[in-house]
N, C-alpha and C positions, 0 to 999 in steps of 0.2 A: 211498119215491117216493108223490111227489103223486097221489092219485086222481081230479083233476077231468079227467072224460072230454074226449078230443078230438073232435073233429065227425067223424061218419061219412063225411061228403061228401070230407073230407081222406083219411081212410083209404083211401075207395075210389080216390081219385085217385092216391095213392102204389101202391097195388095195381097197379093198370092200368099206370102209368107204368114202375115195375119189371118188369111182364110184356113190356111192348114192348120194353125194352132187352134182357131175356132173350131175347127172339123173334129179336132182332136178330143175337144171337151164334151162332145157329144157322147162319146163313149161312156161317161160318167152321168149325163144328165137324165134325170129320172130313174136313176139305177136304185134298185133296193139295195146295193150292196155300197152304195157312197157312204164314207167315214167323213163325218167332218170334225176337225181338230179346232183347236183354238190358238191362236198366236198370242205371244207376250202381252199385246196390246189389247186381248180379249176379243179381236174379230177374228173371223172364222177363216180354215183354208182348207181345200181339199186335194185329194190326188191330182185332180184336173186342173188346178190352177199350177200346182208344181210341174206337171207334165208341160202344160201347154207353155210356160215360160223358159224350161229348159229347151225345148224343142228351138224356139226362136234364139235363144242364146247360142245353140249348138249350128245352128243355120248362119248367125249372124258372123262368128267365130271362122266359120269357114270360108265365108264370100267377103266379109269386110274386117281382115284383122287389123287391129290398131284402132279401129272405133272404139270410143267408149260405149258403154252398155248400162243402163239404169232399169231397174226392175224391183217389183212389189217383193217377190218372194227370196231373191237371191242377193249376195253384197254385190255391190258397183265394180264395176271392171273399168279402169283406169285407161284411157285411149291415148294414143300419140298423133292422131290425124287431123284433132280440132272437131271432130265430127262424132255425134253424139245419137244412140238409140234409146228409145224409154218405151218400156213394157209394161203393161197391165194384162196378164192372160187371162184374167175373169173380171172385168169390171161390174160391180153386182154379185158377188159370191152369196151373201144372202137369198136373193131371189132364186140363184143358181139351185143353192140347196132346197129350196120349197118348189121346185119343179115349174117355176116361171120363167117363160122363154124370152125376157127382155135383157138378160145379161149380154155382153161383149167381150170381145177381145179386142184392145186398144194398141197400137204401135204409132210410134211418133218418131222422126228423124231431124235431127237439128245439124247445121253446116257451119260454115264460115259467117254466112249472111245471115243466121237465126233460124227461126222454126221453116222447116222446108216440106215435111210430109206429116200427114194426120190418116189414120185409118180407124174406122170403127167396124167392126164384123160382128153380125148378129148372127152365129149360127143356126140357132133356134130357129130363126124367121126367114133365113135364106136371103139376107140384105147386108150388103156392105156399103157403107159411105165413106167416100176417101177423096182426097184433095191434094194437089202439089202446088207449090208455091208459083203463081203465075201461071199455071195450068188449069185452074176450075175446080170445081167441086162436083162431085158424080154420085149417082147412087145405083149401083147394078149397071154400070155403063151410060147412064142417062144424066143429063146435066143437070143438077140440082141449085137450087135458089132458096131463099129465105122469101117468107111472106111479105106483102106489101101494105099489110096493115097499119094504118095510121092513128087508131085510136085504143087505149086500154081498153074501154069496154068492150066485152065481147071476144077479147084476146082469151088466147090459151097461154096460161104459166104453168109449167111443169117443174118437178122436183123429185129427189129421191126419196124423201120423207120429210115431216115436219118436226122431229126430233129437236132439230139443232136450230130451229127458226125463233128468232125474237118475238114474243108477243106482240109487241107493237108492230114489228114488219107484217106478222100475219094478218093482223086488224086493218091494217092500211091496205093490204093486199086485195082482202074480202070487201072493203070498202071501195075498191079502183074499178070493180067490175068484171074482172078478169077471172077467168075459168080457172080453178086451181086442180091441177091432177098430180099424180104421183107415179108418172112413167118416167123413170129417172136414171140415174146413172148415165152412162154411154149413150142410152135409147134416148134420153131427153134431149142429148144434144144433136142427135140424128134428126130427130123430129125438128128442132129447129132449122138445121142445115136444109132439109128439105120443103119448109113452108107449111110443116103441120101442127107447129106450136108456134108463138111468137116468144117466147123466154122459157131458159132452163136456168133454174138458181143452184146452186151449189154451195150452202153455207159452210159446209166442212170440205176441204178437198186437197187431197196431197198430190204433188204432180204428176205422178204419173195417172191419176184420174181426169186430168185436163189436159196433158201435154199434147193429142192431136187437133185440140180444140182452135187456138190460134189460126191455124192453117185451114181447117174445115170449114170454119164459120166465116173467116175472111174472105175465103174464095166463094161461098155461098153468098156473099152480097152483105153478111151480118158484121155484129161485132163480139168479141168476146174480151172480157177483161175481170179484174177480181174485184171486189166491193170499193175499192180507191179509185177505180176508172184506169187502173192501169192495165196494159196487155202484158200480162205475166204468168207464168203457171206456178209461180214460187209464192202467192198470194196467202195459201190457205183457204182460199175460196174461189167460185168462178161465177160468171154470169155470162150467160150467151143469150142475144135477141137478134131481131131483123135489122138492128141498127135505127131504125127510126125510132123506137119504143125505148131506146136503149137508156137516155137519160132520167125518162119518168120510173120504168122499172127499177134502174138503180138508186133513184132517190126512194123508192119505196122499201125494197129489201135489205138496204144498207142501215136500217134504222137501229 
């Protein structure tokens, strides 16, 4: 990854924008009036998803005209500047609709040097994990770093669920001695970036699900790749670790 630092002001703007959108989702969180619709692919979507993405898109169109925008709920906006914003208004819509407070708003920014900014805002927890290329990773203003654990045994591995796991990978993970939990979606990556878990596994992931992670995990001292060990958000899956255990965990989950 390029180490050219991104502007601090741009990182601050992205954090503020993700937090604003996250706060908006709380208007629907645990509401008896929440209506859950089904998209063409069978996944759920709510008014909160749509409203949060619309807010971010409107702000970006006003402040960064010409930048490309990609989001989960609306069509892509082609850009002219070579810069791109990637939005997931609610990462973890299923937990959101069940009143689970681990959902998050994700925002990422790429420039001519590559991934530049990543934000994971957890509005129901009052926690934001964010990073700018060359600026470090932070959680609510405090510097964040991955764990330094060197052994799989006793490490924590988290995932959004075991539906998409291969049975061989599940068996191998159990045998490794790692504790397996389902603190998933963006929250799992936040756990790794702040040293509270050693690995987050995403067997099935769209680009907007993982767009902030190369910067966040990298600036926290860890490693993010797909299951082929490539640093990309387009691999269809994702793995974040503290870096020390990356090869071992990758060898297990990519079976």
